[in-house]
C-alpha positions in Angstrom: -43.5 -37.3 -48.6 -46.5 -39.6 -48.9 -44.3 -42.6 -49.3 -42.3 -41.7 -46.2 -45.5 -41.4 -44.2 -46.7 -44.8 -45.3 -43.3 -46.3 -44.5 -43.5 -44.7 -41.0 -46.9 -46.1 -40.5 -45.8 -49.6 -41.6 -42.8 -49.4 -39.2 -45.2 -48.3 -36.4 -47.5 -51.3 -37.0 -44.5 -53.7 -36.9 -43.3 -52.2 -33.7 -46.7 -52.5 -32.2 -47.0 -56.1 -33.2 -43.7 -57.0 -31.6 -44.0 -55.1 -28.4 -47.7 -55.8 -27.7 -46.6 -59.4 -27.1 -45.0 -58.3 -23.8 -48.5 -57.7 -22.4 -47.5 -54.2 -21.3 -50.3 -51.6 -21.7 -49.6 -48.6 -24.0 -49.9 -46.1 -21.1 -47.3 -48.1 -19.1 -44.9 -47.9 -22.1 -45.5 -44.1 -22.0 -44.5 -43.8 -18.4 -41.5 -46.2 -18.9 -40.0 -43.6 -21.3 -39.3 -41.5 -18.1 -36.8 -44.1 -16.7 -34.0 -43.8 -19.3 -34.7 -40.0 -19.5 -34.0 -39.6 -15.8 -30.9 -41.8 -16.1 -29.9 -39.7 -19.1 -30.2 -36.6 -17.0 -27.9 -38.2 -14.3 -25.4 -39.2 -17.0 -25.3 -35.6 -18.4 -25.0 -34.2 -14.8 -22.0 -36.6 -14.4 -20.5 -35.3 -17.7 -21.0 -38.6 -19.5 -22.3 -37.3 -22.8 -22.2 -40.5 -24.7 -24.2 -42.4 -22.1 -26.6 -39.5 -21.9 -27.2 -39.5 -25.6 -27.8 -43.3 -25.7 -30.3 -43.1 -22.8 -32.3 -40.3 -24.4 -32.4 -42.1 -27.7 -33.7 -45.2 -25.8 -36.4 -43.0 -24.2 -37.4 -41.8 -27.7 -37.7 -45.3 -28.9 -40.0 -46.2 -26.0 -42.0 -43.1 -26.8 -42.5 -44.5 -30.3 -43.5 -47.9 -28.9 -46.4 -46.7 -26.8 -48.3 -45.2 -29.7 -47.6 -48.3 -31.8 -48.9 -50.7 -29.2 -52.0 -48.5 -28.6 -52.8 -48.7 -32.4 -52.2 -52.4 -32.7 -54.2 -53.3 -29.6 -56.9 -50.7 -30.4 -56.4 -49.0 -27.1 -55.9 -45.5 -28.4 -57.5 -43.0 -26.0 -57.7 -39.4 -25.1 -56.1 -40.2 -21.8 -53.2 -42.0 -23.5 -52.6 -38.9 -25.8 -52.7 -36.7 -22.7 -50.3 -38.8 -20.8 -48.0 -39.0 -23.8 -47.9 -35.2 -24.0 -47.2 -34.8 -20.3 -44.4 -37.4 -20.3 -42.9 -35.8 -23.4 -42.5 -32.5 -21.6 -40.8 -34.2 -18.6 -38.4 -36.1 -20.9 -37.5 -32.9 -22.7 -37.0 -31.0 -19.4 -34.7 -33.8 -18.3 -32.7 -33.4 -21.5 -32.5 -29.6 -21.4 -31.5 -29.3 -17.8 -29.0 -32.2 -18.2 -27.5 -30.3 -21.1 -27.4 -27.2 -18.9 -25.3 -28.9 -16.3 -23.1 -30.5 -19.0 -22.4 -27.2 -20.7 -22.3 -25.0 -17.6 -19.9 -22.1 -18.0 -19.3 -22.3 -21.8 -20.0 -19.2 -23.8 -21.3 -18.6 -27.3 -22.0 -14.9 -27.5 -23.9 -15.3 -24.2 -23.4 -18.0 -21.5 -24.7 -21.5 -22.1 -27.4 -21.1 -19.3 -29.1 -18.4 -21.3 -29.3 -20.5 -24.4 -30.8 -23.4 -22.4 -33.4 -21.0 -20.9 -34.3 -19.8 -24.4 -34.5 -23.4 -25.6 -36.9 -24.3 -22.8 -39.2 -21.4 -23.7 -38.9 -22.2 -27.4 -39.7 -25.9 -26.7 -42.7 -25.3 -24.4 -44.4 -22.4 -26.1 -45.5 -24.0 -29.4 -47.3 -26.8 -27.5 -48.8 -24.3 -25.1 -50.0 -21.9 -27.9 -51.8 -24.8 -29.6 -53.4 -26.1 -26.4 -54.3 -22.6 -25.1 -55.8 -21.6 -28.5 -58.0 -24.7 -28.3 -58.8 -24.1 -24.6 -60.0 -20.5 -25.3 -62.0 -21.6 -28.4 -59.8 -19.6 -30.8 -58.6 -22.5 -32.9 -60.5 -25.8 -32.1 -60.5 -27.6 -35.5 -58.0 -30.6 -35.3 -57.1 -30.0 -39.0 -56.2 -26.4 -38.2 -54.1 -27.6 -35.2 -52.1 -29.7 -37.7 -51.7 -26.7 -40.0 -50.2 -24.6 -37.2 -47.0 -26.6 -37.9 -43.9 -24.4 -37.7 -40.3 -24.6 -38.7 -39.2 -27.2 -36.2 -41.5 -29.3 -34.1 -40.5 -31.8 -31.4 -39.1 -34.5 -33.7 -36.9 -32.0 -35.5 -35.9 -30.2 -32.3 -34.8 -33.5 -30.6 -33.0 -34.7 -33.8 -31.0 -31.5 -33.9 -30.1 -31.8 -30.2 -29.1 -35.5 -30.5 -26.9 -34.5 -33.5 -25.4 -31.8 -31.4 -24.7 -34.3 -28.6 -22.9 -36.5 -31.1 -20.8 -33.6 -32.2 -20.3 -32.7 -28.6 -18.3 -35.9 -28.2 -15.6 -34.0 -30.2 -16.2 -30.5 -29.0 -18.5 -29.1 -26.3 -18.5 -25.8 -28.2 -20.1 -27.5 -31.2 -22.8 -28.9 -28.9 -23.4 -25.4 -27.5 -23.7 -24.0 -31.0 -26.4 -26.5 -31.9 -28.2 -25.8 -28.7 -28.1 -22.1 -29.5 -29.4 -22.7 -33.0 -32.2 -25.0 -31.8 -33.2 -22.3 -29.2 -33.5 -19.7 -31.9 -35.4 -21.9 -34.3 -37.7 -23.2 -31.5 -38.7 -19.6 -30.5 -39.2 -18.7 -34.2 -41.6 -21.7 -34.4 -43.5 -20.4 -31.4 -43.8 -17.0 -33.1 -45.1 -18.7 -36.3 -47.8 -20.5 -34.3 -48.8 -17.3 -32.5 -49.1 -15.5 -35.8 -51.3 -18.3 -37.2 -53.6 -18.2 -34.2 -53.9 -14.4 -34.5 -54.7 -14.7 -38.2 -57.4 -17.3 -37.5 -59.0 -15.2 -34.8 -59.0 -12.0 -36.9 
């Protein structure tokens, strides 16, 4: 685990060194991640799953670039972290609603639209719980924020969905199955964080 973390940090530094040469500020890279996400939504709306997948992966790569550039150029800031979190939510919403239009009408126990709604709540609530616990002064220690964790966070959630989209190239029902599983696991993660906050406040 430690070695993987160091490797990731090394990759981030290399990314930052390469992309900082473009002279584009980290916060601009953050906003640029929206462009392929919006195009990805349009692609999914037009039933082009492969193009949608590729565009959302590009959006994810740009999202990794902004933080790397900020670290290398020593421009890390609270505003940058705030913008990154806001843009992340917009990118995710574009993905989820794009998938809703792509999967419209399919059923897996319940209609696809229900699974997407559950996914949206499951994706938003873990972040909201952490932010609101801090806002209300219940859990304010950054180290405790990290320990909230949960079964699947944003990286794992998106990885699952991208895998599902790849499987969806062969069967839309397989994609819907992955969406349903991700929805359940995401809501379970929200419950884990809620339980953590309640224990800390007790």
